[in-house]
N, C-alpha and C positions, 0 to 999 in steps of 0.2 A: 361084464365090468369092461368100460371103454378104456384101450390102450393110450399110454401119454405120448405113443410115437404116431403121429398123424398117417393117414392113407397115403398122402403125396410123398412123405419120405420112403414108404414101401416102394411107391412106383417109382420114384428116382433112382434108389438102391437097386431094384430090378432093370432098370433102363442102364445103368452102366455097363455091367458084364454082357449084356445083350448087345448093344450098341458095339463094343470093342469087339469081341468075338465074332460077332456078325460082320461088322466093317472090316477086319482083317481078312476073313474068308471070302466074302464079296470082291473085296478090293483086289485080292491074291487071283481069283479067277479072271481078272479082266488083264492082267499083265500077261506078256508075251510067254511061250511055251517053257523056255528056259527059267523062269522064276522060281525060285526054291526056297519056301517058307522056313524052312529049316535053318536056312543060311541067311538069306536076306532079313532085315529088320522091319519092324512095322512103320518106321519113319520112311522107309524106301518105298512105302506104298502111297505116301503122301509127298513124297519128294517132288520139286519141280522136275518136269520130263516123263514122270510116272504117268501110264495110262489111267484114265480117269480120277486123278489124283484126289478129286473133290469128294469121293467116296470115304477116304480114310480121312481126310480132312475133317468132315462132317461127324464122323464117329468118334474121332477125337474131342471136339467141341462138346458133342453131345456127352461123351464120358466126364469132361470136366465140369460142365454145368450139373450134370448129376449129382456128381460129389458134392459141389457146393450146397446144392439143394438138400442133399441128405444129412450133411452137416449141422444145416439149420432146423431139421427137423428132430435131430437124435438126442432129445434132451435127456434120456437116461444116463448118457455118457458125461463124463467130465469135460466141462468147457474147453481146457486146454487140449484134449484130444479133438474135439470138433474143430477147434481153429487149425488144427495141423491138417486135419481132413479137407477142411476147407481152401488151405493154400496148396495140397497136393492138386485139388479140382483146378484151382486157377492157373497152376504151371502147367497142368495138362491141356487148357485152352492156348497157353502161351507155346508149347510146342507145336500145336495147329497153325498159331499165327507165325511162326519163324521156321517153315518147312526146309528142310535140306534142299541146297541147290542139286543141279543135276548131275554136277559133278564136285568131288571135294567134300568140305565140312562145314558146317556154320557154329561159330562159338554161340552164338543166341540160341540156337537150336540145342546144343549140346547142354548148356546151363538151366533151361526150361526142362529138358528132359530128366536132367540130374535131380532138379529141386523136385519135380513130381514123383519120381522114383523113391526118393530118400522121403519125402513126408508121406507118401502113401504106404510106406512099409512101418514106418515108425508111430503113426496116430496111434495105433491101437494101445500102446502102452500110456499114454497121458491120459487116454479115455477111460483108464480102469476107474471102477468105484470099488470102496472097501465097503465091509458090511453086507446087507440084503441088497442084491442086485442082480439084474439080469446075469446067465450063467456065461454069456460071452463076453461081458463086460467085468467080470470079477478078475482080481490081480492075475492067477495062475493061466487063465486062458488069454487074457490079454499080453502078458509078457511071451507065451507060446507063440501067438499069432505073430507079434513083431518080431521073434527069432526066426521064425520060419519065412516070413517075408523079407527080412533083411539078409537071410541066407542064399533066397532065390535071385535077390539083385546082385547077391555076391558072386554067385555062379554066373550070372551074365556079364558082370565085370570081367571075370576071368576069361571067359569066352571072346569078348571083345579084345584082349590083349595076346590071346594065344590062338586066336582063328578057329576055334571050336564050333559048334552048332549055335552060332549066335541069334539064329531066328526062333530057334525052339527054347533057348534059355529066356530071350527075352518076352515069348509068348507065355512061357509059364509063370514069369514073374509078374507081368502086367495082368494075367487073368486072374491069379491069386488075389491082386492088390485089388481088383475091379469086384471080386466075390465078397470079400471080407466085409465090406459095410453091409451087403444083404443079408448076411449071416446074422451080423448084429443086431439089425433091424429086426430079423425075424424074432431073435431070443426075445428081444426087448419087447415087442408086442404081446407075447406069450406069458410075460413077467406081469404082476399085479400093480396098480397104481399105489397101493400103500406101501410096497416094497419099494418101488422106485424112489417115492417121496421120501422114505427113510433114507435111503443112500446119497440122496442129494445136498 
């Protein structure tokens, strides 16, 4: 029986974590020898003045577009959650569009990054379905995912203010956010169309 989640949503949800993790790994390898990924942020890899900044910029655009495409195809999820996921994708593209300057900060970049982190952490909660539904869209799983993702960005926020391992905290938060849509898509593609139709 054919899944209600199209193949291209599986492709886009796979592309997001692949592009993000691959992008920060490749971009970090192009930086000077003193670059420390546990301390330096992902945004530093796409900042003006970074070596081959186009690598991380392209990766961020790919991640953002992938989230928007996944939101369009994830029909088993509640519409509100799909909208929030799409907003997170658009905000991620804006993170790339408003890079950090070579020195200092950028209000536009900070606003886009905050919107992206919050949306991508919160979307599982409004995406939940009651009744028969794919396992990762049931209320318990959806709320648990949102709680974990919010907790990770909370840790990232604390490291920003205290000078802890900012890069590590950000990568764990961003990596988890990029992986969750793929987990939901895989769960939804295993569900039967009858169950999905009943829950909609």
